C-alpha positions as a Markdown table, in Angstrom:
| # | Residue | x | y | z |
|---|---|---|---|---|
| 1 | Glu | -39.2 | -51.9 | -26.3 |
| 2 | His | -36.9 | -53.8 | -23.9 |
| 3 | Val | -34.3 | -54.3 | -26.7 |
| 4 | Arg | -34.4 | -50.6 | -27.6 |
| 5 | Glu | -33.9 | -49.4 | -24.1 |
| 6 | Ser | -31.2 | -52.0 | -23.5 |
| 7 | Leu | -29.3 | -50.8 | -26.6 |
| 8 | Arg | -29.7 | -47.2 | -25.6 |
| 9 | Ala | -28.3 | -47.8 | -22.1 |
| 10 | Leu | -25.4 | -49.8 | -23.5 |
| 11 | Val | -24.3 | -47.3 | -26.1 |
| 12 | Ser | -24.8 | -44.3 | -23.9 |
| 13 | Leu | -23.0 | -46.0 | -21.0 |
| 14 | Glu | -20.0 | -46.8 | -23.1 |
| 15 | Ser | -19.4 | -43.3 | -24.4 |
| 16 | Arg | -20.6 | -39.9 | -23.7 |
| 17 | Phe | -19.8 | -38.9 | -27.3 |
| 18 | Tyr | -22.9 | -40.8 | -28.6 |
| 19 | Arg | -26.3 | -39.2 | -28.8 |
| 20 | Val | -29.0 | -41.9 | -29.1 |
| 21 | Ser | -32.5 | -41.7 | -30.4 |
| 22 | Thr | -35.0 | -44.6 | -30.4 |
| 23 | Ala | -37.8 | -45.5 | -32.8 |
| 24 | Ala | -40.7 | -48.0 | -32.3 |
| 25 | Asn | -40.9 | -49.0 | -35.9 |
| 26 | Gly | -39.3 | -48.6 | -39.3 |
| 27 | His | -41.5 | -45.6 | -40.4 |
| 28 | Glu | -40.6 | -43.7 | -37.2 |
| 29 | Ala | -36.9 | -44.4 | -37.8 |
| 30 | Leu | -37.1 | -43.1 | -41.3 |
| 31 | Ser | -38.9 | -40.0 | -40.1 |
| 32 | Ile | -36.1 | -39.3 | -37.6 |
| 33 | Leu | -33.5 | -39.8 | -40.3 |
| 34 | Asp | -35.3 | -37.2 | -42.5 |
| 35 | Arg | -35.2 | -34.7 | -39.6 |
| 36 | Glu | -31.7 | -35.0 | -38.2 |
| 37 | Pro | -28.2 | -36.3 | -39.0 |
| 38 | Val | -27.6 | -39.9 | -37.9 |
| 39 | Asp | -24.3 | -41.9 | -38.3 |
| 40 | Val | -25.4 | -45.4 | -37.3 |
| 41 | Val | -28.7 | -47.2 | -37.2 |
| 42 | Leu | -29.1 | -50.3 | -35.0 |
| 43 | Cys | -32.2 | -52.2 | -36.3 |
| 44 | Asp | -33.9 | -55.5 | -35.4 |
| 45 | Gln | -34.8 | -57.7 | -38.3 |
| 46 | Val | -38.3 | -58.0 | -36.9 |
| 47 | Val | -39.5 | -54.4 | -36.8 |
| 48 | Ala | -43.2 | -54.6 | -36.0 |
| 49 | Pro | -45.6 | -54.1 | -37.5 |
| 50 | Glu | -45.1 | -52.9 | -41.1 |
| 51 | Leu | -41.5 | -53.3 | -42.3 |
| 52 | Ser | -38.8 | -55.9 | -41.8 |
| 53 | Gly | -35.2 | -55.0 | -41.0 |
| 54 | Thr | -34.2 | -55.7 | -44.6 |
| 55 | Glu | -36.9 | -53.3 | -45.9 |
| 56 | Val | -35.9 | -50.6 | -43.4 |
| 57 | Thr | -32.2 | -51.0 | -44.4 |
| 58 | Gly | -33.1 | -50.7 | -48.1 |
| 59 | Ala | -35.2 | -47.6 | -47.5 |
| 60 | Ile | -32.4 | -46.0 | -45.4 |
| 61 | Lys | -29.7 | -46.7 | -48.1 |
| 62 | Glu | -32.0 | -45.3 | -50.8 |
| 63 | Arg | -32.8 | -42.1 | -48.9 |
| 64 | His | -29.7 | -41.6 | -46.7 |
| 65 | Pro | -26.8 | -43.6 | -48.4 |
| 66 | Gly | -24.2 | -42.3 | -46.0 |
| 67 | Val | -25.8 | -43.9 | -42.9 |
| 68 | Arg | -24.4 | -47.2 | -41.7 |
| 69 | Val | -26.9 | -49.9 | -40.6 |
| 70 | Val | -26.4 | -52.8 | -38.2 |
| 71 | Val | -29.2 | -55.4 | -38.2 |
| 72 | Phe | -29.8 | -57.8 | -35.4 |
| 73 | Thr | -31.2 | -61.3 | -36.3 |
| 74 | Gly | -32.1 | -64.4 | -34.4 |
| 75 | Lys | -29.7 | -67.3 | -34.6 |
| 76 | Asp | -32.5 | -69.4 | -36.2 |
| 77 | Val | -33.0 | -66.9 | -39.0 |
| 78 | Pro | -32.3 | -68.6 | -42.4 |
| 79 | Arg | -29.0 | -67.8 | -44.1 |
| 80 | Asp | -30.8 | -66.4 | -47.1 |
| 81 | Thr | -32.4 | -63.8 | -44.9 |
| 82 | Lys | -29.0 | -62.7 | -43.6 |
| 83 | Val | -27.7 | -62.5 | -47.1 |
| 84 | Glu | -30.7 | -60.3 | -48.1 |
| 85 | Val | -29.9 | -58.0 | -45.1 |
| 86 | Leu | -26.4 | -57.5 | -46.4 |
| 87 | Glu | -27.5 | -57.0 | -50.0 |
| 88 | Ala | -30.0 | -54.4 | -48.9 |
| 89 | Gly | -27.1 | -52.4 | -47.6 |
| 90 | Ala | -26.4 | -53.4 | -44.0 |
| 91 | Leu | -22.8 | -53.2 | -43.0 |
| 92 | Phe | -23.1 | -55.9 | -40.3 |
| 93 | Phe | -25.7 | -58.3 | -39.0 |
| 94 | Leu | -25.3 | -59.5 | -35.4 |
| 95 | Asn | -27.0 | -62.4 | -33.8 |
| 96 | Lys | -29.4 | -62.0 | -30.8 |
| 97 | Pro | -29.1 | -62.1 | -27.9 |
| 98 | Ile | -27.0 | -58.9 | -28.4 |
| 99 | Asn | -23.4 | -59.3 | -27.3 |
| 100 | Glu | -22.0 | -56.1 | -25.8 |
| 101 | Gly | -18.5 | -56.7 | -27.1 |
| 102 | Glu | -19.6 | -57.5 | -30.7 |
| 103 | Leu | -21.8 | -54.4 | -30.8 |
| 104 | Leu | -19.1 | -52.1 | -29.6 |
| 105 | His | -16.7 | -53.6 | -32.0 |
| 106 | Ala | -19.1 | -53.0 | -34.9 |
| 107 | Ile | -19.6 | -49.4 | -33.9 |
| 108 | Ala | -15.8 | -48.9 | -33.5 |
| 109 | Thr | -15.3 | -50.4 | -37.0 |
| 110 | Ile | -17.9 | -48.0 | -38.5 |
| 111 | Asn | -16.3 | -45.1 | -36.8 |
| 112 | Ser | -12.9 | -46.1 | -38.2 |
| 113 | Ile | -14.4 | -46.3 | -41.7 |
| 114 | Arg | -16.1 | -42.9 | -41.3 |
| 115 | Arg | -12.8 | -41.4 | -40.1 |
| 116 | Thr | -10.9 | -42.8 | -43.1 |
| 117 | Glu | -13.6 | -41.4 | -45.5 |
| 118 | Tyr | -13.6 | -38.0 | -43.8 |
| 119 | Leu | -9.8 | -37.7 | -43.9 |
| 120 | Gly | -9.8 | -38.8 | -47.6 |
| 121 | Lys | -12.4 | -36.2 | -48.6 |
| 122 | Ser | -10.7 | -33.5 | -46.5 |
| 123 | Phe | -7.3 | -34.1 | -48.1 |
| 124 | Glu | -8.9 | -34.1 | -51.6 |
| 125 | Thr | -10.4 | -30.7 | -50.7 |
| 126 | Leu | -7.0 | -29.5 | -49.4 |
| 127 | Ser | -5.3 | -30.5 | -52.7 |
| 128 | Arg | -7.9 | -28.5 | -54.6 |
| 129 | Ile | -7.5 | -25.5 | -52.3 |
| 130 | Ala | -3.7 | -25.7 | -52.5 |
| 131 | Tyr | -3.9 | -25.4 | -56.3 |
| 132 | Ser | -6.2 | -22.4 | -56.0 |
| 133 | Leu | -3.8 | -20.6 | -53.6 |
| 134 | Gln | -0.9 | -21.2 | -56.0 |
| 135 | Glu | -2.7 | -19.5 | -58.9 |
| 136 | Thr | -2.4 | -15.9 | -57.7 |
| 137 | Phe | 0.1 | -13.5 | -56.1 |
| 138 | Asp | -2.6 | -10.9 | -55.6 |
| 139 | Phe | -2.8 | -10.3 | -51.8 |
| 140 | Asp | -6.5 | -9.4 | -51.6 |
| 141 | Gln | -7.6 | -12.2 | -53.9 |
| 142 | Leu | -5.4 | -14.7 | -52.0 |
| 143 | Ala | -6.9 | -13.6 | -48.7 |
| 144 | Gln | -10.4 | -14.2 | -50.0 |
| 145 | Arg | -9.5 | -17.6 | -51.3 |
| 146 | Ile | -8.1 | -18.6 | -47.9 |
| 147 | Val | -11.3 | -17.8 | -46.1 |
| 148 | Ala | -13.4 | -19.4 | -48.8 |
| 149 | Gly | -11.1 | -22.5 | -48.5 |
| 150 | Ala | -12.0 | -22.7 | -44.8 |
| 151 | His | -15.6 | -22.8 | -45.8 |
| 152 | Glu | -14.9 | -25.6 | -48.3 |
| 153 | Leu | -13.5 | -27.5 | -45.3 |
| 154 | Gly | -16.9 | -27.2 | -43.6 |
| 155 | Tyr | -16.7 | -24.1 | -41.4 |
| 156 | Ala | -19.5 | -21.7 | -41.4 |
| 157 | Arg | -17.3 | -18.6 | -40.7 |
| 158 | Ala | -13.7 | -17.7 | -41.2 |
| 159 | Arg | -11.6 | -14.6 | -40.3 |
| 160 | Leu | -8.1 | -13.9 | -41.6 |
| 161 | Tyr | -5.8 | -11.6 | -39.7 |
| 162 | Leu | -2.3 | -10.6 | -40.6 |
| 163 | Phe | 0.3 | -9.6 | -38.1 |
| 164 | Asp | 2.1 | -6.2 | -38.3 |
| 165 | Glu | 5.3 | -6.8 | -36.4 |
| 166 | Gly | 6.2 | -3.1 | -36.2 |
| 167 | Lys | 2.9 | -1.9 | -34.8 |
| 168 | Gln | 2.2 | -5.2 | -32.9 |
| 169 | Thr | -1.3 | -5.4 | -34.2 |
| 170 | Leu | -3.5 | -7.9 | -35.9 |
| 171 | Thr | -5.2 | -6.5 | -39.0 |
| 172 | Gly | -8.4 | -8.0 | -40.3 |
| 173 | Arg | -7.8 | -8.9 | -43.9 |
| 174 | Ala | -10.7 | -11.1 | -45.1 |
| 175 | Ala | -13.8 | -12.8 | -43.7 |
| 176 | Tyr | -16.3 | -15.4 | -44.8 |
| 177 | Gly | -19.8 | -15.8 | -43.3 |
| 178 | Met | -19.5 | -12.5 | -41.3 |
| 179 | Pro | -21.9 | -9.5 | -41.8 |
| 180 | Pro | -21.3 | -7.5 | -45.0 |
| 181 | Gly | -18.5 | -5.0 | -44.7 |
| 182 | Phe | -17.1 | -6.7 | -41.6 |
| 183 | Phe | -13.5 | -6.0 | -42.6 |
| 184 | Asp | -14.2 | -3.1 | -45.0 |
| 185 | Arg | -12.8 | -0.6 | -42.5 |
| 186 | Thr | -9.3 | -0.9 | -41.2 |
| 187 | Tyr | -9.8 | -3.5 | -38.4 |
| 188 | Glu | -6.9 | -3.6 | -36.1 |
| 189 | Val | -6.4 | -5.4 | -32.8 |
| 190 | Pro | -3.5 | -4.0 | -30.7 |
| 191 | Leu | -2.0 | -7.0 | -28.9 |
| 192 | His | -0.8 | -5.0 | -25.9 |
| 193 | Val | -4.4 | -3.8 | -25.1 |
| 194 | Phe | -5.9 | -7.3 | -25.1 |
| 195 | Pro | -3.7 | -9.8 | -23.2 |
| 196 | Val | -6.2 | -12.5 | -24.0 |
| 197 | Val | -5.8 | -12.0 | -27.8 |
| 198 | Thr | -2.0 | -12.1 | -27.3 |
| 199 | Ala | -2.3 | -15.5 | -25.5 |
| 200 | Ile | -4.5 | -16.8 | -28.3 |
| 201 | Phe | -2.2 | -15.5 | -31.0 |
| 202 | Asp | 0.9 | -17.0 | -29.3 |
| 203 | Ala | -0.5 | -20.6 | -29.4 |
| 204 | Asp | 1.8 | -22.7 | -31.7 |
| 205 | Arg | -0.9 | -25.0 | -33.1 |
| 206 | Pro | -4.6 | -24.9 | -34.0 |
| 207 | Thr | -6.4 | -24.6 | -30.7 |
| 208 | Val | -10.1 | -24.7 | -29.7 |
| 209 | Trp | -11.2 | -21.7 | -27.6 |
| 210 | Thr | -14.4 | -21.0 | -25.7 |
| 211 | Glu | -15.7 | -18.1 | -23.7 |
| 212 | Gly | -15.7 | -20.3 | -20.6 |
| 213 | Leu | -12.1 | -21.3 | -21.2 |
| 214 | Ile | -11.1 | -17.7 | -21.5 |
| 215 | Cys | -12.9 | -16.7 | -18.3 |
| 216 | Glu | -11.4 | -19.6 | -16.5 |
| 217 | Arg | -7.9 | -18.7 | -17.6 |
| 218 | Phe | -8.0 | -14.9 | -17.6 |
| 219 | Gly | -10.9 | -13.9 | -15.4 |
| 220 | Glu | -14.6 | -13.1 | -15.9 |
| 221 | Gly | -15.3 | -10.6 | -18.6 |
| 222 | Ser | -11.7 | -10.7 | -19.9 |
| 223 | Gly | -12.7 | -11.5 | -23.4 |
| 224 | Glu | -14.8 | -8.4 | -23.9 |
| 225 | Pro | -15.5 | -6.5 | -26.1 |
| 226 | Trp | -14.1 | -8.5 | -28.9 |
| 227 | Leu | -16.0 | -11.7 | -28.0 |
| 228 | Thr | -19.2 | -9.7 | -28.7 |
| 229 | Asp | -17.7 | -8.0 | -31.7 |
| 230 | Met | -16.8 | -11.4 | -33.2 |
| 231 | Asp | -20.2 | -12.9 | -32.2 |
| 232 | Leu | -18.4 | -15.6 | -30.3 |
| 233 | Arg | -20.3 | -15.5 | -27.0 |
| 234 | Gly | -21.2 | -19.0 | -25.9 |
| 235 | Met | -19.7 | -20.9 | -28.8 |
| 236 | Pro | -16.3 | -22.6 | -29.5 |
| 237 | Trp | -14.0 | -21.5 | -32.3 |
| 238 | Ile | -10.6 | -22.6 | -33.5 |
| 239 | Asp | -7.6 | -20.3 | -33.9 |
| 240 | Cys | -5.0 | -21.5 | -36.4 |
| 241 | Pro | -1.5 | -19.9 | -36.4 |
| 242 | Leu | -0.1 | -18.9 | -39.8 |
| 243 | Val | 3.7 | -19.5 | -39.5 |
| 244 | Val | 6.6 | -19.3 | -42.0 |
| 245 | Gly | 9.7 | -20.7 | -40.6 |
| 246 | Lys | 9.7 | -19.5 | -37.0 |
| 247 | Arg | 7.9 | -16.3 | -37.9 |
| 248 | Arg | 4.2 | -15.8 | -37.1 |
| 249 | Ile | 2.6 | -13.8 | -39.9 |
| 250 | Gly | -1.0 | -14.0 | -39.0 |
| 251 | Thr | -3.9 | -16.1 | -37.7 |
| 252 | Leu | -7.0 | -17.8 | -39.1 |
| 253 | Ala | -10.1 | -18.1 | -36.9 |
| 254 | Val | -12.9 | -20.5 | -37.9 |
| 255 | Asp | -16.1 | -21.6 | -36.2 |
| 256 | His | -19.4 | -23.5 | -36.8 |
| 257 | Arg | -21.9 | -20.8 | -36.2 |
| 258 | Gly | -25.4 | -22.2 | -36.5 |
| 259 | Arg | -24.3 | -25.8 | -35.8 |
| 260 | Pro | -24.1 | -26.1 | -32.0 |
| 261 | Asp | -23.9 | -29.9 | -32.1 |
| 262 | Arg | -20.7 | -29.8 | -34.3 |
| 263 | Glu | -17.7 | -30.6 | -32.1 |
| 264 | Ser | -14.1 | -30.3 | -33.4 |
| 265 | Thr | -12.1 | -33.5 | -33.3 |
| 266 | Arg | -8.4 | -34.2 | -33.4 |
| 267 | Asp | -8.7 | -34.9 | -37.1 |
| 268 | Asp | -10.3 | -31.5 | -37.6 |
| 269 | Leu | -7.3 | -29.8 | -35.9 |
| 270 | Gln | -4.9 | -31.9 | -38.0 |
| 271 | Ile | -6.5 | -30.9 | -41.2 |
| 272 | Leu | -6.7 | -27.2 | -40.2 |
| 273 | Gly | -3.0 | -27.4 | -39.3 |
| 274 | Val | -2.2 | -28.5 | -42.9 |
| 275 | Phe | -4.5 | -25.8 | -44.3 |
| 276 | Ala | -2.9 | -23.1 | -42.2 |
| 277 | Gly | 0.5 | -24.2 | -43.5 |
| 278 | Leu | -0.6 | -23.9 | -47.1 |
| 279 | Ala | -2.2 | -20.5 | -46.4 |
| 280 | Ala | 0.9 | -19.2 | -44.7 |
| 281 | Gln | 3.2 | -20.3 | -47.5 |
| 282 | Ala | 1.0 | -18.7 | -50.1 |
| 283 | Leu | 0.8 | -15.4 | -48.2 |
| 284 | Asn | 4.6 | -15.4 | -47.8 |
| 285 | Asn | 5.0 | -16.1 | -51.6 |
| 286 | Ala | 2.7 | -13.2 | -52.4 |
| 287 | Arg | 4.7 | -10.9 | -50.0 |
| 288 | Leu | 8.0 | -11.9 | -51.6 |
| 289 | Tyr | 6.5 | -11.4 | -55.1 |
| 290 | Arg | 5.3 | -7.9 | -54.1 |
| 291 | Lys | 8.8 | -7.0 | -52.8 |
């Protein structure tokens, strides 16, 4: 118990971005893993009373292969045992007493590996989406593929708006994850009526917005009624500009409705920026083809 609480304090102290759960034994740890997503497990080789750290590691890798495991062993533990730990699937083993620097280095290394894997998978998905967008010049079909592509990238909901320069309005063109018929009617947002929407639309890169940020910048209640219309009260979303050359042709809004613990990272914004560029170019090609 002392080791558990020491580790919890250490990891939590070092970064507010970590959420830490503790388990008294291997069975309890596996139960937690079955209930909630976990990135890294820190496990003592001596996990009383039923399972060893090696056995816990093997069970984790069998049931949750994406989880990284770090096992702590005593310095007097035989070399064969340490080899068994690694063969069971542990990414690292660290000697006790636990060294703060070594532990934080192990976690940083795991985070780096996870980031590389995430970016690799995301760009594979982007390549597949890009091919899909190049297959059609049909505007409606293209709009549906764009919002479906946002879902492929991991977003629960997506809304595509196109900019009418003459009327100075944003027209809802396609949506994913929204109520049926959300954009069936002609959905137009006049920019001059909603200064907040204009400010969001004018951002030159994918930007995270929240109700609190809007209230802070534009005043209490300034985001209504469209915050309620979009079901964005109390949750973050990302607005991605669709730009061709220097001309803004629309915007793509995405969010993680239903996943309140999912926070957007710098990598997420980078990937969305690439996706928005692909979408904008495909829409522009369809417009030129129509002309």
